[in-house]
NUTOR-233128 format. One line per 3 residues: number of its first residue (from 1); for each residue y negated, z negated, x negated of C-alpha. Coordinates in pm, 1 decimal, always signed. Example, Ala and Ser with C-alpha at 12.3 -4.5 7.8 and 13.67 -1.06 7.14 Angstrom:
<nodes>
1	+450.0,-780.0,-1230.0 | +106.0,-714.0,-1367.0
</nodes>
This chain:
<nodes>
1	+2213.3,-4121.4,+3462.1 | +2531.9,-3918.4,+3511.1 | +2359.4,-3681.9,+3753.5
4	+2075.4,-3633.7,+3507.4 | +2320.4,-3552.0,+3227.4 | +2511.7,-3313.1,+3455.2
7	+2189.5,-3136.7,+3550.6 | +2088.9,-3104.7,+3186.6 | +2427.1,-2959.7,+3089.0
10	+2414.1,-2715.5,+3381.1 | +2067.5,-2600.8,+3272.3 | +2190.2,-2546.8,+2913.0
13	+2491.3,-2342.9,+3030.7 | +2272.2,-2123.2,+3250.7 | +2028.7,-2075.7,+2963.5
16	+2306.4,-1970.6,+2726.3 | +2444.1,-1728.4,+2985.2 | +2097.6,-1577.8,+3028.4
19	+2046.5,-1540.5,+2653.6 | +2392.3,-1385.0,+2617.0 | +2322.7,-1135.4,+2895.9
22	+1996.2,-1037.5,+2729.2 | +2127.4,-997.4,+2375.6 | +2468.9,-834.5,+2427.8
25	+2482.6,-494.9,+2590.2 | +2809.2,-297.6,+2552.6 | +2789.8,+63.2,+2441.4
28	+3028.2,+345.0,+2521.1 | +3358.2,+286.5,+2341.3 | +3349.5,+618.7,+2156.5
31	+2998.2,+546.6,+2029.3 | +3091.5,+199.2,+1908.7 | +3403.3,+339.4,+1743.8
34	+3203.3,+618.3,+1577.5 | +2953.5,+371.6,+1440.5 | +3226.0,+145.6,+1303.5
37	+3384.1,+448.5,+1134.4 | +3043.1,+523.9,+988.0 | +3018.4,+168.4,+858.0
40	+3361.3,+183.5,+694.8 | +3255.1,+489.9,+498.3 | +3012.0,+274.7,+296.8
43	+3048.1,-10.7,+57.3 | +2850.0,-331.2,+94.5 | +2731.5,-260.6,+449.9
46	+2599.4,-564.7,+632.7 | +2852.7,-754.2,+842.7 | +2632.1,-748.3,+1153.0
49	+2602.1,-371.0,+1123.3 | +2700.1,-287.3,+1484.0 | +2586.8,-596.1,+1670.6
52	+2225.8,-594.9,+1563.8 | +2119.1,-241.5,+1488.9 | +2239.5,-29.3,+1784.4
55	+2017.5,-35.1,+2091.2 | +2178.2,+86.1,+2413.1 | +2034.2,+214.9,+2736.7
58	+2076.8,-45.1,+3012.2 | +2163.2,+212.2,+3276.6 | +2394.3,+448.4,+3088.6
61	+2509.8,+220.8,+2802.8 | +2457.5,+509.6,+2562.2 | +2322.7,+422.6,+2220.0
64	+1958.7,+532.8,+2207.6 | +1823.1,+350.3,+1902.8 | +1977.9,+291.6,+1562.0
67	+1797.5,+106.0,+1283.0 | +1995.2,+88.7,+959.7 | +1699.2,+51.5,+727.7
70	+1763.6,-162.9,+419.8 | +2130.9,-202.3,+514.7 | +2268.0,-169.2,+161.0
73	+2431.9,+164.2,+236.4 | +2554.3,+333.4,-81.6 | +2748.4,+654.9,-43.6
76	+2753.3,+997.7,+114.4 | +2662.4,+1126.3,+459.6 | +2824.7,+1464.6,+517.9
79	+2771.9,+1708.3,+804.1 | +3094.9,+1590.5,+972.8 | +2997.4,+1223.3,+950.7
82	+3085.6,+1002.6,+1246.4 | +2712.7,+931.9,+1278.6 | +2629.2,+1270.9,+1425.3
85	+2830.4,+1245.0,+1752.4 | +2574.4,+986.4,+1869.7 | +2398.4,+1263.6,+2061.5
88	+2191.7,+1031.4,+2280.3 | +1993.0,+875.6,+1998.8 | +1618.3,+876.7,+2051.3
91	+1529.5,+669.5,+1744.2 | +1701.2,+674.3,+1403.7 | +1594.5,+483.6,+1092.7
94	+1796.7,+525.2,+771.9 | +1519.7,+437.6,+528.5 | +1559.6,+227.9,+213.3
97	+1925.7,+303.1,+151.2 | +2093.1,+504.1,-124.7 | +2269.9,+814.7,+2.2
100	+2418.9,+977.4,-305.0 | +2436.1,+1339.5,-190.1 | +2279.5,+1665.1,-313.3
103	+2091.7,+1722.6,+11.2 | +2026.9,+1581.1,+355.1 | +2311.1,+1708.1,+577.8
106	+2260.8,+1959.9,+854.7 | +2404.6,+1731.2,+1120.4 | +2063.8,+1583.0,+1196.9
109	+1993.0,+1891.5,+1407.0 | +2244.6,+1753.5,+1660.6 | +2002.3,+1481.5,+1766.7
112	+1819.1,+1689.8,+2026.0 | +1672.5,+1380.8,+2195.4 | +1525.2,+1224.6,+1882.6
115	+1171.6,+1097.4,+1919.4 | +1154.8,+895.9,+1596.0 | +1324.8,+983.6,+1265.2
118	+1275.9,+787.3,+941.3 | +1465.6,+904.2,+632.3 | +1216.2,+778.1,+374.6
121	+1331.9,+622.4,+47.5 | +1689.7,+725.0,+121.5 | +1754.5,+1049.8,-60.3
124	+1654.2,+1144.0,-412.0 | +1733.5,+1504.8,-339.3 | +1614.1,+1783.9,-115.6
127	+1599.6,+1886.5,+248.6 | +1864.4,+2155.9,+313.4 | +1731.3,+2507.5,+336.5
130	+1826.4,+2543.0,+702.2 | +1565.6,+2274.8,+771.1 | +1305.7,+2406.5,+532.6
133	+1301.3,+2783.1,+490.9 | +1276.0,+3065.3,+739.0 | +1589.6,+3247.3,+632.0
136	+1885.5,+3232.3,+399.4 | +2192.6,+3455.1,+416.6 | +2451.7,+3177.8,+420.0
139	+2246.8,+2939.9,+634.6 | +2154.8,+2973.0,+1003.0 | +1803.8,+3068.4,+1108.2
142	+1580.0,+2765.2,+1080.9 | +1486.2,+2801.3,+1448.3 | +1846.1,+2734.4,+1545.2
145	+1843.8,+2412.6,+1346.7 | +1496.9,+2276.5,+1416.9 | +1432.9,+2374.6,+1776.9
148	+1636.7,+2080.0,+1903.3 | +1411.3,+1835.6,+1716.4 | +1080.6,+1942.3,+1867.6
151	+1066.8,+1626.1,+2078.9 | +1001.1,+1424.4,+1763.1 | +692.0,+1209.2,+1782.7
154	+759.0,+1013.5,+1461.0 | +884.9,+1167.1,+1137.1 | +888.5,+989.5,+800.1
157	+1034.2,+1176.5,+502.1 | +832.7,+998.3,+234.1 | +961.9,+1002.8,-123.6
160	+1218.6,+1274.8,-54.8 | +1195.5,+1587.6,-268.8 | +1176.1,+1901.7,-55.9
163	+1062.4,+2265.4,-62.0 | +701.8,+2319.5,+42.4 | +804.4,+2571.0,+308.1
166	+945.3,+2285.2,+514.3 | +593.9,+2168.0,+599.7 | +518.4,+2502.6,+768.2
169	+807.9,+2446.4,+1008.9 | +659.3,+2116.8,+1123.6 | +329.5,+2279.1,+1219.1
172	+494.0,+2371.9,+1551.2 | +596.9,+2017.2,+1639.1 | +319.8,+1952.5,+1889.3
175	+465.1,+1615.4,+1995.5 | +425.4,+1458.2,+1651.3 | +219.9,+1139.5,+1649.7
178	+335.1,+996.3,+1315.9 | +389.5,+1234.5,+1026.5 | +461.3,+1107.6,+672.1
181	+540.9,+1332.5,+376.5 | +408.8,+1112.3,+97.2 | +525.7,+1193.3,-258.0
184	+764.1,+1471.1,-153.8 | +683.8,+1708.6,-438.2 | +507.6,+1949.3,-204.1
187	+313.6,+2225.3,-372.9 | +127.7,+2544.0,-296.6 | -82.4,+2571.0,+16.0
190	-40.7,+2314.3,+290.2 | -24.8,+2464.5,+641.3 | -350.0,+2435.5,+833.1
193	-150.1,+2398.3,+1153.1 | -47.6,+2044.0,+1057.6 | -412.8,+1940.2,+1081.7
196	-427.6,+2086.4,+1432.3 | -139.8,+1897.7,+1594.6 | -321.8,+1754.2,+1897.1
199	-137.4,+1422.4,+1928.5 | -145.2,+1308.3,+1564.9 | -217.2,+939.5,+1515.9
202	-83.3,+893.0,+1160.7 | -90.3,+1160.0,+888.5 | +17.3,+1069.6,+534.5
205	+65.0,+1349.8,+281.8 | -63.2,+1153.5,-17.4 | +75.1,+1166.8,-372.6
208	+152.3,+1539.6,-364.1 | -72.3,+1630.3,-654.6 | +20.9,+2000.1,-655.0
211	-49.6,+2044.1,-287.2 | -338.3,+2282.8,-231.7 | -523.9,+2458.3,+45.8
214	-833.7,+2421.0,+256.0 | -905.6,+2119.9,+472.2 | -1020.3,+2276.5,+798.7
217	-1320.6,+2158.3,+995.0 | -1085.1,+2131.8,+1292.2 | -946.8,+1809.2,+1145.3
220	-1245.6,+1647.6,+1310.8 | -1088.2,+1732.2,+1648.4 | -793.2,+1495.3,+1599.9
223	-943.7,+1237.9,+1830.6 | -633.2,+1015.0,+1832.1 | -603.4,+996.6,+1452.0
226	-571.4,+635.6,+1337.7 | -445.8,+676.1,+979.2 | -537.5,+959.4,+740.6
229	-401.9,+947.5,+384.9 | -450.5,+1256.9,+168.2 | -515.2,+1080.5,-161.2
232	-403.2,+1237.1,-487.9 | -357.8,+1588.2,-355.6 | -521.0,+1911.0,-475.9
235	-726.2,+2014.2,-176.1 | -1019.5,+2229.1,-273.4 | -1288.7,+2173.4,-12.1
238	-1512.2,+1894.6,+103.4 | -1378.8,+1679.2,+382.7 | -1600.1,+1389.1,+472.8
241	-1851.1,+1583.3,+679.6 | -1568.7,+1671.3,+922.6 | -1465.7,+1312.6,+988.2
244	-1760.9,+1185.1,+1185.5 | -1585.4,+1242.3,+1520.3 | -1270.9,+1046.4,+1433.5
247	-1377.1,+732.4,+1612.2 | -1020.2,+593.1,+1626.3 | -970.8,+616.0,+1248.4
250	-875.5,+276.6,+1103.0 | -733.8,+373.1,+760.9 | -880.2,+641.9,+534.3
253	-754.7,+737.9,+187.1 | -928.8,+1038.3,+30.4 | -884.7,+950.8,-335.6
256	-832.7,+1269.4,-539.1 | -699.7,+1314.4,-889.2 | -734.7,+1689.9,-909.5
259	-981.9,+1803.4,-1172.7 | -1025.7,+2127.5,-981.0 | -1136.1,+1929.8,-677.4
262	-1386.4,+1733.3,-879.8 | -1516.8,+2038.8,-1063.0 | -1574.3,+2222.7,-738.2
265	-1751.8,+1923.3,-597.1 | -1966.4,+1913.4,-908.8 | -2065.3,+2276.2,-858.0
268	-2156.5,+2198.8,-499.4 | -2358.4,+1905.0,-616.3 | -2550.1,+2113.0,-865.2
271	-2678.3,+2314.9,-570.1 | -2728.2,+2048.5,-304.2 | -2662.2,+1714.7,-471.1
274	-2876.1,+1482.0,-265.2 | -2804.4,+1635.3,+75.2 | -2432.6,+1664.4,+10.8
277	-2377.2,+1302.1,-92.5 | -2595.1,+1167.4,+184.6 | -2414.4,+1370.3,+453.6
280	-2071.8,+1255.9,+336.1 | -2163.2,+889.8,+311.8 | -2331.5,+903.6,+651.9
283	-2015.5,+1064.1,+796.0 | -1806.0,+770.5,+674.0 | -2055.6,+530.8,+827.2
286	-1978.5,+677.8,+1171.2 | -1613.3,+570.7,+1152.2 | -1672.3,+241.7,+1327.5
289	-1300.6,+168.4,+1380.9 | -1221.1,+165.8,+1008.3 | -1055.2,-147.6,+878.2
292	-943.3,+4.7,+544.4 | -1134.0,+257.5,+330.6 | -977.6,+389.1,+8.7
295	-1208.8,+638.5,-160.6 | -1135.9,+628.6,-533.0 | -1280.4,+880.5,-780.0
298	-1450.9,+1097.6,-518.9 | -1766.5,+1100.3,-731.7 | -2002.7,+979.5,-461.2
301	-2322.4,+823.3,-587.9 | -2641.6,+644.5,-496.7 | -2707.7,+346.5,-271.8
304	-2496.2,+271.0,+33.1 | -2704.4,+336.3,+347.4 | -2776.4,+65.0,+599.6
307	-2562.7,+254.3,+853.3 | -2257.2,+116.1,+669.3 | -2336.9,-204.2,+852.4
310	-2183.7,-36.4,+1159.3 | -1837.4,-70.7,+1002.4 | -1791.2,-413.2,+1153.8
313	-1408.9,-393.1,+1151.8 | -1381.1,-311.3,+781.5 | -1172.7,-571.1,+597.9
316	-1046.0,-370.8,+295.1 | -1273.7,-156.3,+78.9 | -1175.9,+36.3,-235.2
319	-1442.2,+274.2,-365.3 | -1356.1,+242.3,-732.3 | -1455.2,+508.2,-986.4
322	-1759.4,+636.8,-804.7 | -2123.5,+609.3,-902.9 | -2244.0,+353.4,-652.4
325	-2513.2,+130.8,-792.8 | -2543.7,-114.1,-506.4 | -2341.5,-215.5,-201.4
328	-2491.4,-394.9,+93.3 | -2479.5,-439.9,+468.2 | -2107.3,-523.9,+491.2
331	-1967.1,-857.8,+605.1 | -1630.8,-1004.6,+697.2 | -1449.8,-822.2,+414.6
334	-1110.2,-946.8,+293.5 | -1035.9,-701.4,+9.7 | -1300.1,-537.2,-210.4
337	-1242.5,-309.3,-510.7 | -1554.8,-174.6,-681.6 | -1419.1,-114.9,-1030.3
340	-1551.9,+168.1,-1250.6 | -1883.9,+200.7,-1071.7 | -2228.1,+151.6,-1220.2
343	-2309.3,-182.1,-1064.4 | -2551.0,-370.3,-1287.8 | -2738.7,-698.7,-1286.8
346	-2600.5,-997.4,-1102.4 | -2289.6,-995.1,-888.7 | -2361.1,-852.7,-540.3
349	-2525.2,-1109.4,-315.1 | -2315.8,-1005.7,-15.7 | -2012.6,-1169.3,-178.9
352	-2170.9,-1508.6,-134.7 | -2313.3,-1429.6,+209.5 | -2144.2,-1227.9,+485.4
355	-1795.7,-1231.5,+331.1 | -1779.6,-1570.5,+165.3 | -1543.9,-1712.7,+428.8
358	-1310.1,-1410.5,+439.1 | -1273.3,-1263.3,+89.2 | -921.1,-1282.7,-54.3
361	-933.4,-1008.9,-320.5 | -1219.6,-899.6,-549.5 | -1212.3,-639.0,-826.1
364	-1547.0,-580.4,-998.1 | -1406.0,-472.8,-1334.4 | -1556.2,-202.9,-1558.4
367	-1915.3,-232.3,-1442.7 | -2239.3,-353.1,-1602.1 | -2265.5,-696.1,-1443.0
370	-2458.2,-946.3,-1653.5 | -2433.4,-1267.7,-1454.1 | -2409.7,-1441.3,-1119.8
373	-2676.2,-1469.2,-853.5 | -2903.4,-1764.5,-930.8 | -2665.9,-1846.5,-1217.6
376	-2419.1,-1971.4,-957.4 | -2093.1,-2033.0,-1143.9 | -1919.4,-2213.9,-857.3
379	-1847.9,-1926.0,-617.0 | -1808.2,-2055.4,-258.2 | -1502.8,-1844.2,-174.0
382	-1245.8,-2074.7,-12.3 | -986.4,-1801.8,+63.7 | -1008.6,-1603.8,-259.8
385	-673.1,-1545.7,-435.9 | -744.3,-1252.5,-672.2 | -1056.4,-1253.0,-893.1
388	-1094.7,-958.6,-1135.3 | -1425.0,-913.7,-1319.1 | -1308.8,-795.6,-1663.0
391	-1493.1,-543.6,-1882.6 | -1847.1,-635.5,-1785.6 | -2151.0,-761.0,-1976.1
394	-2146.5,-1117.6,-1850.1 | -2339.8,-1363.5,-2062.6 | -2263.6,-1685.0,-1886.7
397	-2037.4,-1984.7,-1876.7 | -1694.9,-1937.5,-1727.5 | -1716.3,-1975.2,-1347.2
400	-1506.1,-2240.8,-1183.0 | -1189.2,-2125.6,-1011.2 | -1186.4,-2127.1,-629.0
403	-904.3,-2346.3,-496.7 | -658.3,-2073.3,-387.9 | -701.1,-1826.7,-675.8
406	-369.8,-1724.9,-837.3 | -496.8,-1429.9,-1047.4 | -806.1,-1477.7,-1264.9
409	-913.7,-1209.5,-1514.2 | -1236.2,-1249.4,-1712.6 | -1132.1,-1057.2,-2024.1
412	-1388.1,-850.6,-2218.5 | -1687.3,-1021.7,-2059.8 | -1879.5,-1189.6,-2348.4
415	-1834.2,-1540.5,-2212.5 | -1979.3,-1827.9,-2406.2 | -1976.3,-2206.9,-2399.6
418	-1655.7,-2396.3,-2315.5 | -1368.1,-2321.1,-2078.2 | -1284.7,-2674.8,-1964.1
421	-1385.7,-2589.8,-1607.0 | -1080.3,-2367.2,-1576.7 | -847.6,-2662.9,-1624.3
424	-926.1,-2798.2,-1278.6 | -747.3,-2504.2,-1114.9 | -431.2,-2593.4,-927.4
427	-297.9,-2259.2,-799.4 | -340.4,-2028.9,-1101.5 | -41.0,-1814.1,-1195.7
430	-212.6,-1553.8,-1417.4 | -508.2,-1638.5,-1644.5 | -661.4,-1375.5,-1874.1
433	-961.2,-1471.9,-2087.8 | -881.4,-1248.3,-2384.5 | -1130.5,-1055.9,-2599.0
436	-1433.1,-1278.8,-2558.6 | -1680.3,-1424.4,-2804.5 | -1636.8,-1794.4,-2750.7
439	-1597.3,-2030.0,-3045.2 | -1403.7,-2316.5,-2891.4 | -1081.7,-2513.7,-2909.3
442	-800.6,-2485.5,-2657.7 | -852.3,-2779.4,-2420.3 | -564.4,-3022.1,-2387.8
445	-607.7,-3030.9,-2008.5 | -486.2,-2670.1,-1985.9 | -136.9,-2808.8,-1939.7
448	-246.9,-2962.6,-1609.9 | -223.7,-2621.3,-1442.6 | +140.0,-2659.9,-1342.4
451	+167.0,-2321.1,-1171.5 | +44.2,-2122.0,-1472.9 | +297.2,-1853.2,-1567.3
454	+102.3,-1596.0,-1773.4 | -170.1,-1698.7,-2017.4 | -367.1,-1452.6,-2230.7
457	-617.6,-1596.6,-2476.9 | -590.3,-1331.2,-2747.3 | -894.9,-1232.3,-2956.3
460	-1094.4,-1526.4,-2824.5 | -1199.1,-1683.1,-3158.4 | -1028.5,-2011.2,-3074.2
463	-1024.0,-2262.3,-3356.3 | -819.8,-2569.9,-3443.2 | -457.9,-2645.5,-3361.1
466	-227.5,-2619.3,-3061.5 | -77.4,-2960.1,-3002.7 | +275.9,-2979.7,-2874.0
469	+174.7,-3166.1,-2560.1 | -87.3,-2915.8,-2445.2 | +138.5,-2681.4,-2250.5
472	+432.8,-2898.6,-2148.6 | +314.6,-2926.5,-1789.7 | +297.0,-2548.9,-1735.5
475	+556.7,-2303.6,-1605.7 | +458.8,-2055.0,-1876.8 | +670.8,-1746.3,-1933.5
478	+423.9,-1534.0,-2130.9 | +154.2,-1657.1,-2367.2 | -73.1,-1447.7,-2589.3
481	-272.9,-1622.0,-2861.9 | -303.8,-1331.9,-3105.7 | -602.3,-1282.6,-3335.6
484	-754.6,-1628.0,-3311.1 | -848.0,-1880.8,-3580.4 | -575.5,-2129.5,-3504.4
487	-417.6,-2344.3,-3772.4 | -97.0,-2534.5,-3823.1 | +261.1,-2468.9,-3717.9
490	+385.3,-2326.9,-3390.6 | +456.5,-2611.3,-3141.9 | +818.7,-2669.1,-3046.2
493	+734.4,-2641.1,-2676.6 | +662.6,-2270.1,-2722.3 | +1026.3,-2214.2,-2813.1
496	+1114.2,-2276.2,-2447.8 | +924.3,-1972.1,-2324.6 | +1117.3,-1651.6,-2258.7
499	+838.3,-1420.6,-2376.8 | +549.2,-1495.9,-2606.4 | +308.2,-1330.6,-2844.7
502	+172.9,-1569.8,-3101.7 | -16.5,-1520.2,-3424.7 | -189.5,-1827.1,-3569.7
</nodes>
């Protein structure tokens, strides 16, 4: 017994020594000291600042990776900060902090070995001119500042305001694989050279609604491109026909908001409407690696071709605000948004067929749906959590709630008959049945939905009284019962809710 215990203790000691040797790797003293000085310059920095976030090279012990994202850093980084002597860094992540400074300091040009740089969500201000413009009298030539960063393969400057000329500088960074400039306030013409960087795998320039320029056909040559997000920009030419060769593309967002873009597309369509739409839809159908397609308000129309059945990896689909009248051939979907289309008749049969076991999110709002297939009001969707079908022409009883649904919106749908079926739900957090035409009383079993937090029954033509015991079992925070035909006094239980709208 003693020998067994001794052997067990020996094994534990060896294991702890192994774990310690794997998780602690000393860095050069001056680098550790510099990083601690950097920490002391901020308030509220995490206690494990140095131990966890600095990755060192096993051979040289130099710090090569620093991840300080979401580290509660509030303060200023100046050009003489103790951060910038860490010359050996290859990866630096300062995202999701709050650096209160007029501009990003010039010291970043010292990191000549950087491969990955993430400054997103860190500065509310601008890139300094020596990183963004070709020349300024009191600033060095941009080449002197940027040339040392040309090894970058990952650059994320999302949600940082910057001059548009900065994007032109990056067109020469041929090593870039990940490039994110989302919501940076870019405007004017976007450099074509960015779309020609041969190694690009991720390109996100979305949410720059004043960004203009032509989308070159050469974008179809980016054979390694995995993510393309150019939604809500102001590009002026058609794109989809150039995408058919991007066989690695897994995420596509081409949702525009620009009226100029839409008007130009309308003029094109007046000349070659049928051929144009068909070519673009067929081009999307060739992207067999897609798992997420976001194509909102692109004004595509007509039926979806059978070739869409080739998108076997697609799990998230948002083609809201188009003119599609029918959607077929897809299976295995997890997220579907088809709002603001012209889908009429019964709900699409594919929802109850190829995707019934996988669907988690459905948005069919603002269409012309009139009912459910075969009047089926018990949708067999065991994984569904979000069910949005508001603003339709449904003339049916309220469907039962699938077991995992937490968000259920059937407002503005002309429901009739009773709503007692809803009271069997056990996971509901948000329930919206407002603006319907049902003459009914509020069922007492509504209080059985213990998870219910937001309840909207306004303009429903409910009659009768609300008894004090109805809602005691709920976790309600917001309740809307406006413009009904309710009678009597307001129940005392409603006084416990933090927010309420009530008009008997």
